[in-house]
C-alpha positions in Angstrom: 71.8 127.7 126.0 74.6 127.7 123.5 73.7 128.6 119.9 74.8 126.5 116.9 78.1 128.4 116.6 78.8 127.8 120.3 78.1 124.1 120.1 80.2 123.8 116.9 83.0 125.8 118.5 83.0 123.6 121.6 83.1 120.4 119.6 85.9 121.7 117.4 87.9 122.9 120.4 87.5 119.4 121.9 88.6 117.6 118.8 91.5 119.8 118.1 92.8 120.5 121.6 91.4 118.6 124.6 91.2 115.3 122.9 95.0 115.2 122.3 96.2 116.9 125.4 94.7 114.7 128.0 96.9 112.1 129.7 95.3 108.8 129.0 97.2 107.1 131.9 95.3 109.3 134.3 91.8 108.2 133.1 89.7 105.2 134.0 89.7 102.2 131.6 86.3 103.2 130.2 87.4 106.8 129.6 90.7 105.7 128.1 88.8 103.4 125.7 86.4 106.3 124.8 89.3 108.7 124.1 91.2 106.2 122.0 88.0 105.4 120.0 87.3 109.1 119.3 90.9 109.7 118.3 90.8 106.7 115.9 87.6 107.9 114.3 89.0 111.4 114.0 92.1 110.3 112.0 90.0 107.8 109.9 87.5 110.6 108.9 90.5 112.9 108.2 92.1 110.3 105.9 88.8 109.9 103.9 88.1 113.6 103.8 91.6 114.5 102.4 90.6 112.8 99.2 93.5 110.4 98.5 91.5 107.3 99.3 88.5 108.4 97.2 90.8 109.3 94.2 92.5 105.9 94.4 89.1 104.2 94.7 88.0 105.9 91.5 91.2 104.9 89.8 90.5 101.3 90.7 87.0 101.5 89.2 88.5 102.4 85.8 91.1 99.6 86.1 88.4 97.1 87.1 86.3 97.9 84.1 89.2 97.3 81.8 90.4 94.1 83.5 87.2 92.5 84.7 86.5 90.3 81.6 90.1 89.1 81.3 90.2 88.4 85.1 87.0 86.3 84.9 88.3 84.5 81.8 91.5 83.5 83.6 89.6 82.5 86.8 87.0 80.6 84.7 89.7 78.6 83.0 91.3 77.7 86.3 88.0 76.7 87.9 87.0 74.7 84.8 90.1 72.5 85.3 88.8 71.7 88.8 85.2 71.2 87.6 83.8 74.0 89.8 83.4 76.7 87.1 79.6 76.6 87.3 79.8 78.1 90.8 81.3 81.4 89.5 77.8 82.7 88.4 76.2 82.5 91.9 79.3 84.3 93.4 79.0 87.1 90.8 75.3 87.4 91.6 76.2 87.8 95.3 78.7 90.5 94.5 76.2 92.6 92.6 73.2 91.7 94.7 72.7 95.4 95.8 72.0 96.3 92.1 68.9 94.1 92.0 67.6 92.9 88.6 70.2 95.2 87.0 72.9 93.2 88.6 71.6 90.0 87.0 71.8 91.6 83.6 75.4 92.8 84.2 76.4 89.3 85.3 74.8 87.7 82.2 76.6 90.1 79.9 79.9 89.5 81.6 79.6 85.8 81.4 78.7 86.1 77.7 81.9 88.1 77.1 83.9 85.4 78.9 82.3 82.6 77.0 82.9 84.4 73.7 86.6 85.0 74.5 88.7 82.6 72.5 92.1 82.4 74.2 93.4 80.1 71.4 93.0 82.8 68.7 94.7 85.5 70.7 98.2 84.4 69.9 101.3 84.9 72.2 101.1 88.7 72.1 97.4 88.7 72.8 97.8 86.2 75.6 100.6 88.3 77.2 98.4 91.4 77.0 95.5 89.4 78.6 97.7 88.4 81.5 99.1 91.9 81.8 95.6 93.4 82.0 94.8 91.0 84.9 98.1 91.7 86.7 97.6 95.4 86.3 94.5 95.4 88.5 96.3 93.8 91.4 99.2 96.1 90.9 96.9 99.1 91.2 95.5 97.6 94.4 99.0 97.1 95.7 100.0 100.7 94.9 96.9 101.9 96.8 97.6 99.6 99.8 101.3 100.8 99.8 100.0 104.4 100.1 97.9 103.4 103.1 100.8 101.5 104.7 103.4 104.1 103.8 105.4 101.5 101.9 108.1 103.2 99.8 108.2 100.8 96.8 106.2 98.2 95.0 107.2 94.6 94.3 109.9 94.2 91.6 108.6 93.2 88.2 110.0 89.7 88.5 107.9 89.1 91.6 104.8 90.8 90.4 103.8 88.1 87.9 104.7 85.2 90.1 103.0 86.6 93.2 100.0 88.0 91.4 99.3 85.1 89.2 99.6 82.7 92.2 96.7 84.6 93.8 94.7 84.7 90.6 95.2 80.9 90.0 95.0 79.6 93.6 92.6 82.2 95.1 89.4 81.2 93.2 90.1 77.5 93.9 90.5 78.1 97.6 87.3 80.2 97.7 85.1 77.8 95.9 86.6 74.8 97.8 85.7 76.5 101.1 82.2 77.2 99.8 81.8 73.6 98.6 83.2 72.3 101.9 80.7 74.5 103.9 77.8 73.3 101.7 78.8 69.6 102.2 79.1 70.1 106.0 75.6 71.7 106.2 74.1 68.8 104.2 75.8 66.1 106.3 73.8 63.8 108.4 75.4 64.9 111.6 74.6 68.5 111.0 71.1 67.7 110.0 70.7 65.8 113.3 72.1 68.8 115.3 69.6 71.1 113.5 66.8 69.3 115.3 68.3 70.0 118.7 67.7 73.4 120.2 69.4 75.8 120.7 72.1 74.3 118.5 69.7 74.2 115.5 69.0 78.0 115.7 72.7 78.7 116.2 73.6 76.7 113.1 71.0 78.5 111.0 72.3 81.8 112.2 75.9 80.7 111.4 74.8 79.6 107.9 73.4 83.1 107.3 76.6 84.7 108.5 78.8 82.6 106.2 78.7 85.2 103.4 79.9 87.8 105.8 82.6 85.6 107.2 83.8 84.8 103.6 84.0 88.5 102.8 85.9 89.2 106.1 88.4 86.4 105.3 88.8 87.8 101.7 89.5 91.3 103.0 91.9 89.9 105.6 93.8 87.9 103.0 94.1 91.0 100.8 95.4 93.1 103.6 98.0 90.5 104.5 99.2 89.6 101.0 98.9 92.7 98.8 100.9 95.5 100.6 104.6 95.3 100.0 105.2 95.4 103.8 104.7 93.1 106.8 101.1 93.2 108.0 100.2 91.3 111.2 97.3 88.9 110.9 95.6 90.4 113.9 95.6 93.9 112.4 94.6 92.6 109.0 91.7 90.7 110.6 90.5 93.8 112.5 90.5 95.7 109.2 88.8 92.7 107.5 86.0 92.8 110.1 85.4 96.5 109.8 85.7 96.4 106.0 83.6 93.3 105.5 80.9 94.6 107.9 80.8 97.9 106.1 80.6 96.2 102.8 77.6 94.1 103.8 75.9 97.0 105.4 76.5 99.3 102.5 75.0 96.6 100.2 71.7 96.8 102.0 71.7 100.6 101.8 72.7 100.6 98.1 70.0 98.1 97.4 67.4 100.6 98.5 69.2 103.3 96.4 69.2 100.9 93.3 65.5 100.2 93.7 64.8 103.8 92.7 67.2 103.8 89.9 64.4 103.5 87.3 64.2 107.3 87.7 67.7 107.7 86.4 66.9 105.6 83.3 64.8 108.5 82.1 68.0 110.6 82.1 70.7 108.1 81.3 68.7 105.6 79.2 70.7 102.4 78.6 73.7 103.8 80.5 71.9 103.8 83.8 72.9 100.2 84.5 76.6 100.9 83.8 76.5 104.0 86.0 74.9 102.1 88.9 77.5 99.4 88.5 80.4 101.9 88.5 79.0 103.6 91.7 78.8 100.2 93.4 82.4 99.4 92.3 83.5 102.7 93.7 81.8 102.1 97.0 83.3 98.6 97.3 86.8 99.8 96.5 86.5 102.7 98.9 85.4 100.4 101.7 88.3 98.0 101.0 90.7 101.0 101.3 89.0 102.2 104.5 89.4 98.7 106.0 93.1 98.8 105.1 93.4 102.2 106.8 91.8 100.7 109.9 94.3 97.8 109.8 97.2 100.3 109.5 96.2 102.3 112.5 95.6 99.1 114.5 99.1 97.9 113.8 100.7 101.4 114.4 98.6 103.1 117.0 101.4 105.7 117.5 100.4 107.1 114.1 97.1 108.2 115.5 97.9 111.8 116.2 96.4 115.3 115.7 98.6 116.2 112.7 99.2 113.8 109.8 102.1 115.9 108.6 105.4 114.0 108.7 107.7 115.2 111.4 110.7 116.9 109.8 114.0 115.2 110.8 117.0 117.2 111.6 120.2 116.5 109.6 121.9 115.1 112.6 119.1 112.7 113.5 118.7 111.6 109.9 122.4 110.8 109.8 122.2 109.0 113.2 119.3 106.8 112.1 121.1 105.9 108.9 124.2 104.9 110.9 122.0 102.9 113.3 120.5 101.0 110.4 123.8 100.0 108.8 125.3 99.2 112.2 122.4 96.8 112.9 122.8 95.1 109.5 126.6 94.9 109.8 126.3 93.5 113.3 124.0 90.7 112.0 126.5 90.0 109.2 129.5 89.8 111.6 127.6 87.6 114.2 126.3 85.4 111.4 122.7 86.2 112.3 119.9 86.1 109.7 119.6 89.2 107.4 117.2 91.9 108.6 114.1 93.3 107.0 112.8 96.8 107.3 110.3 95.7 109.9 112.9 93.9 111.9 115.1 97.0 111.9 112.1 99.1 112.9 111.4 96.8 115.8 115.0 96.8 116.9 115.4 100.6 116.7 111.9 101.5 117.8 111.7 103.8 114.8 108.8 104.2 112.3 109.1 101.7 109.4 108.8 104.5 106.7 111.7 106.3 108.2 113.8 103.2 108.4 112.8 102.5 104.8 114.2 105.9 103.8 117.5 105.1 105.5 117.7 101.7 103.8 116.9 103.2 100.5 119.7 105.8 100.9 122.2 103.2 101.9 121.2 101.0 99.0 121.6 103.9 96.5 125.1 104.5 97.8 126.0 100.8 97.2 126.4 100.1 100.9 123.5 97.6 101.1 122.1 95.0 98.8 118.5 93.6 98.8 117.8 89.9 98.7 115.0 88.4 96.7 113.2 87.0 99.7 109.6 88.1 100.8 109.7 90.5 102.5 113.2 91.8 101.2 116.1 91.3 103.6 119.2 93.5 103.5 122.9 92.7 103.6 126.0 94.8 103.6 127.4 95.2 100.1 131.0 94.8 101.2 132.9 93.2 104.1 132.5 95.7 107.1 136.3 95.3 107.6 137.0 97.1 104.3 134.6 100.0 104.9 136.0 102.8 107.1 133.7 105.1 109.1 135.1 108.0 107.2 134.1 106.4 103.9 130.7 105.6 105.3 130.0 109.1 106.4 131.3 110.5 103.1 128.9 108.2 101.2 125.9 109.1 103.4 126.6 112.8 103.1 127.3 112.8 99.4 124.5 114.3 97.3 122.6 112.3 94.7 122.5 113.4 91.1 119.7 116.0 91.5 121.2 117.4 94.7 124.7 117.6 93.0 123.2 119.7 90.2 121.7 122.1 92.7 124.9 122.1 94.7 126.9 123.2 91.6 124.5 126.0 90.9 124.6 127.5 94.4 127.1 130.3 94.6 129.3 129.5 97.6 132.0 131.5 99.3 135.5 130.8 100.2 134.8 131.0 103.9 132.0 128.4 103.8 134.1 126.1 101.6 137.0 126.4 104.0 134.8 125.7 107.0 133.3 122.6 105.5 136.7 121.3 104.4 138.0 121.8 108.0 135.0 119.8 109.4 135.8 116.9 107.0 139.5 117.0 107.9 138.7 117.0 111.6 136.3 114.1 111.3 138.9 112.1 109.3 141.6 112.9 111.8 139.4 111.9 114.7 138.1 108.6 113.2 141.4 107.6 111.6 141.2 104.1 110.0 138.4 102.8 112.2 136.2 100.4 110.2 132.6 99.5 110.3 133.6 96.1 111.6 135.5 97.7 114.5 132.2 99.4 115.6 129.9 96.4 115.4 132.3 93.6 116.6 131.0 91.8 119.7 133.8 93.2 121.8 133.5 96.7 120.5 
């Protein structure tokens, strides 16, 4: 029999070698599913254990504590206009249900803060700070989601307030409308009649008990689709929502047992015990939300499920090739009067990872070769008529260093032989390409 070391060594060897070397096409459907599931769990555990998700979850806890009262105040004002503000209290109780009686105390204190907040006496500066505090929470969530989805940049400032505030204003109304509609349907005469017919009655009762879980799943799915500054398919977002929502509900049950024994911590932390328990629950909730986002990412990009999470280093030639392919695609769309292309459309057309395509787009935009539209998601156009851009100019712009690289380039001690060699390469490229333009390369008859 193998000892503990032998068992550990065998498991480690399987996870780090055999799991990734096997050819899935040679396996049966059941074995293929098992290998894919183990690979998925491996990379998911690796993402959590590396600490980035946990650090971002802790950052979101701090931001939540700062923005919770202003967020509730804005939501309360919007809901009051629709006459459904009284339903916010049961929702808050549901969110902190795992805290038990301590959760009720926290909700009452939060609602007291909201009731005592006088927006009218804040003034214009105070109101602006109030809205900024609310927007900063969603911005922090977007930054965390962008990390998960490998998105290079966040939304521009002009779009942050419009996009974020639309969610803050419309989101609560939609949530409470859905809850109200569900309650009305359950109380209707038709549904009451169906309840008396088996097995439909039992199924409806089971469905009514699952409604909180379904609402959480839909909320997670909505966050995964809307918040990241990249395209997320609804199917992948829904898979992440199912995993995240189920984990959140299950962790609530476990945390409730943990909170039940929190009276022991009151002897140590005194009045701070409630706040500490609340912060722990916030941390668990944010971490689960980020884990669900990670699940959605790997579901949408299964090719990213691999043994090493290190980015593959691109050769200089391939980086240049990918950049040329990107601007050729965008220029071809311009010449053929096709719609502008997004990073995801370029990624699909070139079969290249979106983050690598994003790097190429960012490089071209920094060289004033591309311009970004204000659409959502951003689309890209050539900055100049392709007929006025020679390939020589294009290559020179791509190869030219940025400001930081130029400083380093000036500091490096070069030799006459290397300078002469590079000059000769540039002259040879210019002589070979001549006056050939970008339009010549992407024209339909090229």
